Each structure stands twice: as C-alpha cells, then as structure tokens.
ZATIPA-83592 format. One record per residue (C-alpha): residue number from 1; x, y, z. Coordinates in nm, 2 decimals. Layout:
REM ZATIPA-83592
R   resi        u        v        w
R    NUM        X        Y        Z
...
REM end
This chain:
REM ZATIPA-83592
R   resi        u        v        w
R      1     0.49     2.11     5.97
R      2     0.42     1.97     5.63
R      3     0.76     1.95     5.45
R      4     0.81     2.12     5.15
R      5     0.87     2.01     4.87
R      6     1.15     2.13     4.68
R      7     1.24     1.91     4.32
R      8     1.17     2.02     4.02
R      9     0.83     1.92     3.89
R     10     0.82     1.59     3.65
R     11     0.82     1.60     3.30
R     12     0.64     1.36     3.12
R     13     0.91     1.04     3.00
R     14     1.01     1.03     2.63
R     15     0.89     0.77     2.37
R     16     1.10     0.43     2.44
R     17     1.22     0.44     2.14
R     18     1.38     0.85     2.20
R     19     1.54     0.69     2.50
R     20     1.94     0.81     2.37
R     21     2.05     0.38     2.38
R     22     1.74     0.28     2.16
R     23     1.77     0.58     1.93
R     24     2.12     0.45     1.92
R     25     2.04     0.14     1.81
R     26     1.82     0.21     1.52
R     27     2.00     0.44     1.34
R     28     2.26     0.17     1.14
R     29     1.89    -0.03     1.01
R     30     1.70     0.33     1.00
R     31     1.98     0.47     0.76
R     32     2.04     0.14     0.57
R     33     1.69     0.15     0.44
R     34     1.73     0.47     0.33
R     35     2.04     0.43     0.14
R     36     1.79     0.10     0.01
R     37     1.56     0.37    -0.10
R     38     1.79     0.64    -0.21
R     39     1.92     0.40    -0.48
R     40     1.60     0.31    -0.55
R     41     1.52     0.67    -0.66
R     42     1.83     0.66    -0.81
R     43     1.75     0.33    -1.01
R     44     1.45     0.51    -1.20
R     45     1.67     0.74    -1.43
R     46     1.74     0.46    -1.64
R     47     1.53     0.44    -1.90
R     48     1.42     0.11    -1.88
R     49     1.34     0.08    -1.50
R     50     1.20     0.44    -1.42
R     51     0.82     0.32    -1.52
R     52     0.84     0.15    -1.19
R     53     0.79     0.31    -0.84
R     54     1.07     0.34    -0.64
R     55     0.86     0.12    -0.39
R     56     0.89    -0.15    -0.58
R     57     1.28    -0.12    -0.67
R     58     1.30    -0.09    -0.24
R     59     1.20    -0.43    -0.16
R     60     1.32    -0.59    -0.48
R     61     1.70    -0.43    -0.38
R     62     1.67    -0.56    -0.01
R     63     1.55    -0.86    -0.12
R     64     1.87    -0.88    -0.37
R     65     2.04    -0.76    -0.03
R     66     1.95    -1.05     0.21
R     67     1.99    -1.32    -0.01
R     68     2.36    -1.22    -0.15
R     69     2.42    -1.10     0.13
R     70     2.25    -1.18     0.46
R     71     2.09    -0.92     0.69
R     72     2.34    -0.75     0.88
R     73     2.28    -0.84     1.32
R     74     2.43    -0.44     1.36
R     75     2.07    -0.33     1.13
R     76     1.79    -0.55     1.35
R     77     1.65    -0.29     1.57
R     78     1.64    -0.04     1.21
R     79     1.53    -0.27     1.01
R     80     1.16    -0.37     1.23
R     81     1.18     0.04     1.32
R     82     1.13     0.08     0.96
R     83     0.89    -0.21     0.88
R     84     0.66    -0.06     1.18
R     85     0.72     0.27     1.29
R     86     0.78     0.42     0.97
R     87     0.55     0.23     0.76
R     88     0.26     0.31     0.99
R     89     0.34     0.75     0.96
R     90     0.36     0.71     0.63
R     91     0.06     0.49     0.58
R     92    -0.12     0.81     0.79
R     93     0.09     1.09     0.58
R     94    -0.15     0.91     0.27
R     95    -0.46     1.13     0.35
R     96    -0.34     1.43     0.28
R     97    -0.35     1.36    -0.08
R     98    -0.72     1.31    -0.10
R     99    -1.00     1.58    -0.01
R    100    -1.32     1.55     0.00
R    101    -1.41     1.74    -0.24
R    102    -1.18     1.51    -0.48
R    103    -1.41     1.22    -0.37
R    104    -1.70     1.43    -0.51
R    105    -1.56     1.51    -0.89
R    106    -1.58     1.15    -0.90
R    107    -1.95     1.14    -0.83
R    108    -2.26     0.88    -0.65
R    109    -2.27     0.65    -0.93
R    110    -1.83     0.67    -0.96
R    111    -1.78     0.59    -0.59
R    112    -2.04     0.31    -0.64
R    113    -1.81     0.11    -0.90
R    114    -1.50     0.17    -0.67
R    115    -1.67     0.05    -0.34
R    116    -1.80    -0.23    -0.50
R    117    -1.54    -0.29    -0.76
R    118    -1.34    -0.34    -0.45
R    119    -1.58    -0.55    -0.24
R    120    -1.64    -0.83    -0.50
R    121    -1.29    -0.84    -0.54
R    122    -1.23    -0.87    -0.21
R    123    -1.45    -1.18    -0.13
R    124    -1.33    -1.33    -0.51
R    125    -0.96    -1.32    -0.46
R    126    -0.99    -1.45    -0.04
R    127    -1.26    -1.70    -0.16
R    128    -1.05    -1.84    -0.46
R    129    -0.74    -1.85    -0.27
R    130    -0.95    -2.08    -0.01
R    131    -1.08    -2.31    -0.24
R    132    -0.68    -2.29    -0.46
R    133    -0.56    -2.41    -0.10
R    134    -0.36    -2.04    -0.09
R    135    -0.28    -1.98     0.30
R    136    -0.59    -1.75     0.42
R    137    -0.30    -1.47     0.52
R    138    -0.11    -1.44     0.16
R    139    -0.46    -1.45     0.03
R    140    -0.55    -1.14     0.21
R    141    -0.27    -0.95     0.10
R    142    -0.32    -1.05    -0.28
R    143    -0.68    -0.93    -0.23
R    144    -0.64    -0.56    -0.01
R    145    -0.34    -0.57    -0.30
R    146    -0.54    -0.60    -0.59
R    147    -0.88    -0.43    -0.45
R    148    -0.72    -0.13    -0.30
R    149    -0.34     0.04    -0.40
R    150    -0.10    -0.25    -0.50
R    151     0.22    -0.25    -0.23
R    152     0.14     0.06     0.01
R    153    -0.21    -0.18     0.05
R    154    -0.04    -0.50     0.15
R    155     0.19    -0.33     0.37
R    156    -0.09    -0.20     0.52
R    157    -0.29    -0.49     0.53
R    158     0.00    -0.70     0.72
R    159    -0.05    -0.47     1.01
R    160    -0.36    -0.64     1.06
R    161    -0.31    -0.96     0.99
R    162     0.08    -0.99     1.11
R    163     0.11    -1.24     0.83
R    164     0.50    -1.39     0.70
R    165     0.73    -1.14     0.53
R    166     0.80    -1.38     0.25
R    167     0.39    -1.39     0.21
R    168     0.42    -0.98     0.21
R    169     0.70    -1.04    -0.05
R    170     0.49    -1.27    -0.25
R    171     0.21    -1.07    -0.23
R    172     0.38    -0.69    -0.38
R    173     0.54    -0.93    -0.64
R    174     0.22    -1.03    -0.75
R    175     0.01    -0.69    -0.77
R    176     0.38    -0.52    -0.88
R    177     0.39    -0.76    -1.20
R    178     0.05    -0.81    -1.31
R    179    -0.02    -0.41    -1.26
R    180     0.22    -0.34    -1.46
R    181     0.08    -0.58    -1.75
R    182    -0.28    -0.35    -1.69
R    183    -0.04    -0.06    -1.71
R    184     0.02    -0.16    -2.06
R    185    -0.27    -0.28    -2.18
R    186    -0.52    -0.07    -2.05
R    187    -0.49     0.19    -2.32
R    188    -0.52     0.00    -2.67
R    189    -0.81    -0.20    -2.43
R    190    -0.98     0.13    -2.41
R    191    -0.93     0.14    -2.78
R    192    -1.15    -0.15    -2.84
R    193    -1.42    -0.12    -2.53
R    194    -1.48     0.28    -2.71
R    195    -1.45     0.45    -2.38
R    196    -1.47     0.79    -2.34
R    197    -1.19     0.96    -2.12
R    198    -1.41     1.04    -1.80
R    199    -1.47     0.67    -1.81
R    200    -1.15     0.56    -1.92
R    201    -1.01     0.70    -1.64
R    202    -1.26     0.60    -1.40
R    203    -1.19     0.24    -1.49
R    204    -0.78     0.26    -1.51
R    205    -0.91     0.43    -1.15
R    206    -1.08     0.15    -1.01
R    207    -0.91    -0.13    -1.14
R    208    -0.51    -0.02    -1.18
R    209    -0.31    -0.16    -0.87
R    210    -0.01     0.12    -0.79
R    211    -0.15     0.51    -0.80
R    212     0.23     0.57    -1.05
R    213     0.05     0.29    -1.22
R    214    -0.29     0.43    -1.26
R    215    -0.13     0.78    -1.36
R    216     0.09     0.59    -1.67
R    217    -0.17     0.43    -1.78
R    218    -0.44     0.69    -1.76
R    219    -0.25     1.04    -1.92
R    220    -0.20     0.73    -2.23
R    221    -0.56     0.82    -2.32
R    222    -0.58     1.24    -2.26
R    223    -0.54     1.50    -2.01
R    224    -0.96     1.42    -1.93
R    225    -0.82     1.07    -1.85
R    226    -0.53     1.09    -1.69
R    227    -0.68     1.34    -1.45
R    228    -1.01     1.14    -1.41
R    229    -0.78     0.87    -1.32
R    230    -0.58     0.98    -1.07
R    231    -0.85     1.15    -0.85
R    232    -1.08     0.79    -0.89
R    233    -0.76     0.58    -0.76
R    234    -0.70     0.80    -0.46
R    235    -1.07     0.75    -0.34
R    236    -1.01     0.38    -0.42
R    237    -0.77     0.50    -0.19
R    238    -0.92     0.64     0.04
R    239    -1.10     0.29     0.16
R    240    -0.83     0.16     0.25
R    241    -0.89     0.31     0.64
R    242    -1.25     0.08     0.63
R    243    -1.08    -0.17     0.50
R    244    -0.85    -0.21     0.72
R    245    -1.09    -0.15     1.03
R    246    -1.26    -0.45     0.89
R    247    -0.99    -0.69     0.88
R    248    -0.93    -0.56     1.25
R    249    -1.24    -0.66     1.32
R    250    -1.21    -1.01     1.15
R    251    -0.89    -1.08     1.22
R    252    -1.00    -1.06     1.64
R    253    -1.30    -1.32     1.53
R    254    -1.03    -1.58     1.40
R    255    -0.76    -1.74     1.49
R    256    -0.39    -1.86     1.40
R    257    -0.38    -2.23     1.48
R    258    -0.59    -2.30     1.77
R    259    -0.47    -1.99     1.93
R    260    -0.71    -1.64     1.95
R    261    -0.51    -1.41     1.92
R    262    -0.55    -1.01     1.96
R    263    -0.53    -0.79     1.61
R    264    -0.29    -0.42     1.76
R    265    -0.60    -0.19     1.68
R    266    -0.50     0.03     1.37
R    267    -0.50     0.36     1.49
R    268    -0.35     0.48     1.20
R    269    -0.59     0.41     1.01
R    270    -0.76     0.70     1.22
R    271    -0.42     0.90     1.16
R    272    -0.52     0.88     0.79
R    273    -0.89     1.00     0.80
R    274    -0.76     1.32     1.04
R    275    -0.52     1.39     0.80
R    276    -0.77     1.38     0.46
R    277    -1.01     1.56     0.69
R    278    -0.67     1.85     0.78
R    279    -0.65     1.82     0.37
R    280    -1.03     1.88     0.29
R    281    -1.06     2.20     0.54
R    282    -0.69     2.36     0.51
R    283    -0.61     2.47     0.11
R    284    -0.23     2.33     0.13
R    285     0.03     2.51    -0.15
R    286     0.01     2.25    -0.47
R    287     0.39     2.25    -0.37
R    288     0.37     2.16    -0.01
R    289     0.11     1.92    -0.07
R    290     0.44     1.75    -0.40
R    291     0.67     1.75    -0.09
R    292     0.43     1.56     0.11
R    293     0.33     1.32    -0.11
R    294     0.76     1.29    -0.17
R    295     0.84     1.25     0.18
R    296     0.54     1.00     0.21
R    297     0.70     0.76    -0.10
R    298     1.03     0.79     0.05
R    299     0.92     0.68     0.35
R    300     0.71     0.37     0.21
R    301     1.02     0.26     0.02
R    302     1.23     0.23     0.34
R    303     0.97     0.06     0.47
R    304     0.97    -0.17     0.15
R    305     1.34    -0.19     0.18
R    306     1.34    -0.33     0.53
R    307     1.06    -0.57     0.42
R    308     1.27    -0.69     0.11
R    309     1.57    -0.73     0.41
R    310     1.36    -0.97     0.62
R    311     1.26    -1.18     0.25
R    312     1.44    -1.49     0.22
R    313     1.34    -1.61    -0.14
R    314     1.39    -2.00    -0.10
R    315     1.05    -1.94     0.16
R    316     0.91    -1.75    -0.15
R    317     0.95    -2.03    -0.43
R    318     0.83    -2.32    -0.18
R    319     0.52    -2.12    -0.19
R    320     0.48    -2.27    -0.60
R    321     0.25    -2.11    -0.77
R    322    -0.11    -2.15    -0.73
R    323    -0.07    -1.74    -0.53
R    324     0.07    -1.59    -0.85
R    325    -0.27    -1.81    -1.01
R    326    -0.46    -1.59    -0.76
R    327    -0.31    -1.25    -0.84
R    328    -0.39    -1.33    -1.23
R    329    -0.69    -1.44    -1.13
R    330    -0.82    -1.16    -0.93
R    331    -0.64    -0.88    -1.13
R    332    -0.84    -1.05    -1.47
R    333    -1.19    -0.97    -1.25
R    334    -1.06    -0.67    -1.11
R    335    -1.08    -0.54    -1.41
R    336    -1.35    -0.71    -1.59
R    337    -1.63    -0.69    -1.34
R    338    -1.55    -0.31    -1.24
R    339    -1.58    -0.28    -1.66
R    340    -1.86    -0.46    -1.65
R    341    -2.01    -0.19    -1.41
R    342    -1.94     0.15    -1.62
R    343    -2.04     0.00    -1.92
R    344    -2.39    -0.02    -1.75
R    345    -2.38     0.25    -1.50
R    346    -2.14     0.51    -1.64
R    347    -2.10     0.53    -1.97
REM end
C-alpha cells in the first residue's frame, strides 16, 4: 500500500534578498542611500542649487561622504543593492512617463531628427574617444549620457558595460556640467537662430542632456516650446531601450582584456518597454503619474548616492582632462548636429 504524504504543500522560495539575514544586511546601506537622497531634495530648496536635479546632488553628496569619511563596511550590502536592484527597477519605471500618443505628437520628422541625432552623437563620441585615447568604457558612458538622457542613461548603460564607478562618476560630471551650460545658453541662442516655439522645443529636447535641464531651458521660450520640448525629450528617452539592447549585443562580442565576457541581459529594458505599453493603453491619472515620476527620481537618486559612495576622487583625477574634452566635443556636436537637421527639415 502506497504511503500518503501528509506534509504541507511546498511554497516557492523567497527571492534571496528577502531572506531574513540578507534582508537585514541590506537595510543599513539602503537607509544611508535614502538619507542622502533626502538630503539632496532638501538642498534643492536653496536658491542657488534649485536648478540641479536631486540625482546630481545625490551623487555629489555620496562622493563627498566617501572621500571625507570613507564608505562604512556595515553599509556595503545595501549600497550594492541600491546600485544594482533599485537602479534597474527605477529605470523600468521611467516607462510610465511616456506613451505612444506623446511620441506621435512629435511627428515623423521630429522623431527622425531625434533618432538621427542620437545615433550620430553616440558614434561621433565613441570614435573621438578612441582617437583621444579615452578608455572605451568611459567614452561609451559619456556617449550614452550625451546622446540620450544624461545621468540616467549613464547609469543604465553601466548596467551593461560594467565600467568602474569612477568612470560613471566622471561621465555624470561631464553631462551635468555641459548640460547645465546648454540649459543656460539655449534661450539666448534660440533668439539668434530665430527658432519658433516648436522648433526650439525640439532642439532642446533632442540635444540637452537631462530631462530637468530640457524643461528648464524650453519653458524659457514659452509654454508651447516647453510642452513640445518635454515630449521631444521623453521620446528621446524612449530610445534608451534599443540603445541598451544594442550595447548588450556589442558587449557580448567585445572583450575586456583578453577575456570574452557575457553581459547580463537587460531585463529592466523589457520592463521599461512593458510600462510604456501600459502607459499607452491605461489612462493613468495625472496625480498618480506625478507621484510615480517623483518616486522614480527618488529611487534614481538613491542609486546615484550609492554610486557616489563607491567613487574615489583620486581615481577621477588620474584620468586627466581628455575625457572632459570628449564631453565638451560631444555636447557641441549634439547641439550643432540637431540644430542643422531642424533648420533643414523641420522649419
């Protein structure tokens, strides 16, 4: 006679980071990155600093803490969790800020200009980086940040390229400095170029690095320019997904040293695309959408705080000025190339 099992049914195992010891181990470091993100938001209340995004302030605070006091060993597991898991989740959430209707509003010509500018800038930056002798990983990060969406693109690309934390910090510094210069100078340059509101919004959205910088610059030219610039920029963010998938393929074919390596498949990109689909099908209330956007920025700020906590300034100085020159050249190129296309095909 066959024995009958009376044991309870087995349930699926919890993810490794939810096991009690591991979960408790990450809490202090996650709390530290959250505290740094909160401090970044608080700093934005100061008049002279309010134009900077909390993501930029978070990495600056993290770098300062690391290089003044060192990174505490008790925070290491949580810092690593923020830098990897929280980062990928936040990038996926970016998909809820974009819908198919917004992309259609930019029009075929506008989308073509954005896509052409992205591809040309990325190729120009990586090739110039090779000519200048900048490390390929760092040149790729500067290319991603300049051509797509600033700090978010840098940290997203790093999930594929696995560059050093110092490279990530340097690339973010480049796109922050030159994106801020563009934010300040574009309104005056638009008057010189005699751009209409939609043409100016498209130029800002296609070439300025950070979303916040685009909004700040484009609304200087009026409401119509501001709205169109924001949509153009979010359409550019949409191209983050195919760019990362391309980077993953290229990284799988490349080599680090003499050894081939297989990059992790960017599942967070699939999540990003899925949430774009959700945003296109489901009408998300404006208040909920604003709350999600704020939560996404907080999570990205935590990830960048973790990045800063692992960044050594001495290693940044050792890289010299060539990467900075590359960032400047890439920023000038993305601005000039996009403006030339707008003058030729959009006006």
